[in-house]
C-alpha positions in Angstrom: -32.3 -83.7 2.4 -30.0 -83.3 5.4 -29.0 -85.9 8.0 -31.6 -87.5 10.1 -31.4 -87.4 13.9 -30.5 -91.1 13.9 -27.7 -90.5 11.4 -26.3 -87.6 13.5 -26.5 -89.7 16.6 -24.5 -92.5 14.9 -21.9 -90.1 13.6 -21.7 -88.3 17.0 -21.0 -91.6 18.7 -18.4 -92.6 16.1 -16.7 -89.2 16.6 -16.7 -89.6 20.4 -15.2 -93.1 20.2 -12.5 -92.0 17.7 -11.6 -89.1 19.9 -11.1 -91.4 22.9 -8.8 -93.7 20.7 -6.9 -90.7 19.4 -6.3 -89.4 23.0 -4.7 -92.7 23.8 -2.6 -92.7 20.7 -1.4 -89.2 21.3 -0.4 -90.1 24.9 1.5 -93.1 23.5 3.2 -91.0 20.8 4.3 -88.5 23.4 5.6 -91.2 25.7 7.5 -92.8 22.9 9.1 -89.6 21.8 10.2 -89.0 25.4 11.6 -92.6 25.7 13.5 -92.6 22.4 15.8 -89.5 22.4 17.6 -88.9 19.2 21.0 -89.6 20.8 19.9 -93.1 21.8 18.5 -93.8 18.3 21.7 -92.6 16.6 23.9 -94.5 19.0 27.0 -93.4 21.0 29.3 -93.5 17.9 27.7 -91.4 15.2 28.0 -92.4 11.6 25.9 -91.3 8.7 23.9 -94.6 8.6 23.0 -94.4 12.3 22.1 -90.7 12.0 19.9 -91.3 8.9 18.0 -94.1 10.7 17.6 -91.9 13.8 16.3 -89.1 11.5 13.9 -91.4 9.9 12.5 -92.7 13.2 12.2 -89.2 14.6 10.5 -87.9 11.4 8.0 -90.8 11.4 7.2 -90.2 15.0 6.6 -86.5 14.3 4.5 -87.4 11.2 2.3 -89.8 13.3 1.9 -87.2 16.0 1.0 -84.5 13.5 -1.5 -86.7 11.7 -3.2 -87.7 14.9 -3.4 -84.0 16.1 -4.9 -82.9 12.8 -7.5 -85.7 12.9 -8.3 -84.8 16.6 -8.9 -81.1 15.7 -11.1 -82.0 12.7 -13.2 -84.3 14.9 -13.5 -81.8 17.7 -14.7 -79.2 15.1 -17.2 -81.7 13.8 -18.5 -82.4 17.3 -19.0 -78.6 17.7 -20.8 -78.4 14.4 -23.1 -81.3 15.6 -23.8 -79.3 18.8 -24.5 -76.2 16.7 -26.7 -78.1 14.3 -24.5 -77.1 11.3 -22.9 -80.5 10.8 -23.2 -82.2 7.4 -23.4 -79.1 5.3 -20.5 -78.2 3.0 -18.6 -75.1 4.2 -18.0 -74.0 0.7 -21.2 -74.5 -1.3 -23.8 -75.2 1.4 -24.9 -78.5 -0.1 -25.7 -81.4 2.3 -22.7 -83.8 2.6 -23.8 -87.4 2.0 -24.1 -89.6 5.0 -21.8 -92.2 3.4 -19.0 -89.6 3.0 -19.4 -88.6 6.7 -19.3 -92.2 7.7 -16.0 -92.6 5.9 -14.7 -89.2 7.1 -16.7 -87.9 10.1 -14.6 -84.7 10.2 -15.4 -83.8 6.6 -16.0 -80.1 6.2 -16.8 -80.1 2.5 -18.6 -82.2 -0.1 -16.4 -84.3 -2.4 -16.4 -81.8 -5.4 -15.6 -78.8 -3.1 -12.9 -80.9 -1.3 -11.3 -81.7 -4.6 -11.3 -78.1 -5.7 -9.9 -77.1 -2.2 -7.1 -79.6 -2.5 -6.1 -78.5 -6.0 -6.2 -74.8 -5.0 -4.4 -75.2 -1.7 -1.9 -77.8 -2.6 1.5 -77.3 -1.0 4.3 -77.4 -3.4 7.3 -79.5 -2.3 10.7 -79.4 -3.8 12.9 -76.6 -5.0 11.4 -73.2 -5.5 14.0 -71.8 -7.8 
């Protein structure tokens, strides 16, 4: 059994609200990156300690920005699927994605078993490749 109209309406509203929040967070992230140039974070006299802290702050800022952008794209795609009436169906196996999963992750593209397989298959290796 697929999602009811009421369930889709609830999820659509949640997606719209989260997209508004993300838009504000992305603006704030961009402003913060502009206001905290690397040189100011590292200080006028560079030492390895100051540079490592500046690197960490810059990396965290980029990670937050990337995470928010990925979530925004997933939610925008979910909103398109709602409009096209294909929302709530697993992209891999075609099974209905449970409402509870979509409440927890409105941008979910796959059911839990397929998402697990996808993550195992498409995991990015980190570390040395030699």
